[in-house]
C-alpha positions in Angstrom: 132.7 104.7 60.7 130.8 101.4 60.7 127.1 101.5 60.1 124.9 100.8 63.1 123.3 97.8 61.4 126.8 96.3 60.7 127.8 96.8 64.3 124.6 95.1 65.5 125.2 92.2 63.1 128.8 91.9 64.2 127.7 92.0 67.8 125.0 89.3 67.3 127.5 87.0 65.4 130.1 87.5 68.2 127.6 86.8 71.0 126.1 83.8 69.3 129.4 82.2 68.5 131.0 83.2 71.8 128.1 81.6 73.8 128.2 78.4 71.7 132.0 78.2 72.2 131.7 77.9 75.9 129.9 74.5 75.7 132.0 71.6 76.9 135.6 71.7 75.4 136.5 68.2 76.6 136.1 66.9 73.1 138.9 69.1 71.8 141.4 69.2 74.7 143.5 66.0 74.7 142.3 63.5 77.3 145.1 62.1 79.3 144.2 59.0 81.3 147.2 59.4 83.5 148.8 62.5 85.1 152.0 64.1 83.8 153.8 62.8 86.9 153.7 59.3 85.4 157.0 58.9 83.5 156.6 58.9 79.8 158.5 56.6 77.5 161.8 57.6 76.0 160.2 57.7 72.6 157.6 60.2 73.8 160.3 62.3 75.6 162.5 62.4 72.5 159.6 63.5 70.3 158.2 66.1 72.7 161.7 67.6 73.3 162.4 68.1 69.6 162.6 71.8 68.6 160.1 71.2 65.8 157.4 70.5 68.4 155.3 73.6 68.8 154.1 72.9 72.4 156.1 70.5 74.5 153.6 70.5 77.4 150.7 69.7 75.0 152.8 66.9 73.4 153.5 65.3 76.8 149.9 65.6 77.9 148.4 64.3 74.6 150.9 61.4 74.6 150.5 60.4 78.2 148.0 57.5 77.7 149.1 54.0 78.7 148.7 52.9 75.1 151.1 55.6 73.9 153.6 55.1 76.7 153.7 51.4 75.8 154.6 52.0 72.2 157.7 50.0 71.4 159.0 51.8 68.4 158.7 54.9 66.3 156.2 53.3 63.9 153.8 52.4 66.7 154.1 55.8 68.2 153.5 57.4 64.8 150.4 55.3 64.3 149.0 56.3 67.7 149.8 60.0 67.0 147.9 59.8 63.7 144.9 58.2 65.5 144.9 61.0 68.1 145.2 63.6 65.4 142.2 62.1 63.6 140.2 61.9 66.8 140.9 65.5 67.6 140.0 66.6 64.0 136.7 64.7 64.3 135.9 66.3 67.7 136.7 69.8 66.3 134.6 69.1 63.2 131.7 68.2 65.4 132.1 71.6 67.1 132.1 73.4 63.8 128.9 71.5 62.7 127.2 72.3 66.0 127.9 76.0 65.5 126.8 76.0 61.9 123.4 74.5 62.9 122.8 77.4 65.2 124.2 80.2 63.1 122.4 81.8 60.2 124.7 84.6 59.0 126.0 84.0 55.5 129.4 85.7 56.1 130.2 83.5 59.1 128.7 80.4 57.4 131.0 80.6 54.5 134.0 80.7 56.8 132.7 77.9 59.0 132.0 75.7 55.9 135.6 76.3 54.8 136.8 75.0 58.1 134.5 72.0 57.9 136.1 71.0 54.7 139.6 71.6 56.2 138.8 69.3 59.1 137.3 66.6 56.8 140.6 66.8 54.9 142.6 66.5 58.1 140.6 63.5 59.2 141.2 61.7 55.9 144.9 62.7 55.9 145.6 61.5 59.5 143.8 58.2 58.8 145.6 57.7 55.5 149.0 58.5 57.1 148.3 56.0 59.9 148.0 53.2 57.3 151.0 54.2 55.1 153.6 54.9 57.9 155.2 51.5 57.5 155.4 51.4 53.7 156.3 55.1 53.0 157.3 57.5 55.7 158.3 60.1 53.1 154.8 60.3 51.7 153.3 60.2 55.2 155.5 63.1 56.1 154.1 65.1 53.1 150.5 64.1 53.8 150.8 65.3 57.4 152.5 68.6 56.4 149.8 69.6 54.0 147.2 69.6 56.8 148.8 72.7 58.3 148.0 75.1 55.4 144.4 73.9 55.3 144.0 74.8 59.0 145.8 78.1 58.5 143.3 78.9 55.7 140.4 78.0 58.0 141.8 80.4 60.6 142.2 83.2 58.0 138.6 82.8 56.9 137.4 82.9 60.5 139.3 86.1 61.2 138.1 87.7 58.0 134.5 86.8 58.9 135.0 88.2 62.4 134.1 84.8 63.9 135.4 84.8 67.5 135.0 81.5 69.2 137.4 80.2 71.8 136.5 76.5 71.2 137.2 76.8 67.5 140.5 78.7 68.1 141.5 76.0 70.6 140.7 73.3 68.1 142.7 74.9 65.4 145.7 75.4 67.8 145.6 71.8 68.9 145.4 70.6 65.3 148.6 72.6 64.6 150.2 70.8 67.5 149.1 67.4 66.2 150.4 68.3 62.7 153.8 69.3 64.2 153.9 66.0 66.2 152.9 64.0 63.1 155.4 65.8 60.9 158.2 65.2 63.4 157.5 61.5 63.9 157.3 60.9 60.1 160.6 62.8 59.7 162.1 60.5 62.4 160.9 57.4 60.5 162.4 58.7 57.3 165.8 59.1 59.1 165.6 55.7 60.7 165.0 54.0 57.3 166.9 56.1 54.8 167.6 53.4 52.2 164.2 51.8 52.1 162.4 54.5 50.3 
């Protein structure tokens, strides 16, 4: 049976993180400048319909901006996906930092700091992949793939620390979607140019 002090501490952590997590989520949820009724490009349709994409609806919404729809080839689409992934990672990192500033419990802080490092890594990886897509899709593919385990470790630490924050969970889920989109687009680039690498 848990000690009353532990229950109180868990309740305080939960309430604090839960209340902070209901601040605006617009920074994490992909912003689509056009509605889904606008037809997407064939490149976007092909990508979002691939079985490796974890959430087709998210993919279509995230890639429904005029800039993405106007992408003329897989490399342009890949570069835009990496930029969106980096922007999403930055927004989620800001949420983690915001919660850390207001939270003073060591158990939760350790988990949150692990996630901060994972998101810093994700930002650097997405930005690096964006610049290396043309020269080396195979390396790009690997660099995107290794973001996933970092985010999974972050989630594990949050669960173990009993941090329950819908905004953080949503940010982690969206990051997994961007990783799956990035992995799929870099896989496609590898197939399109098999002899160059």
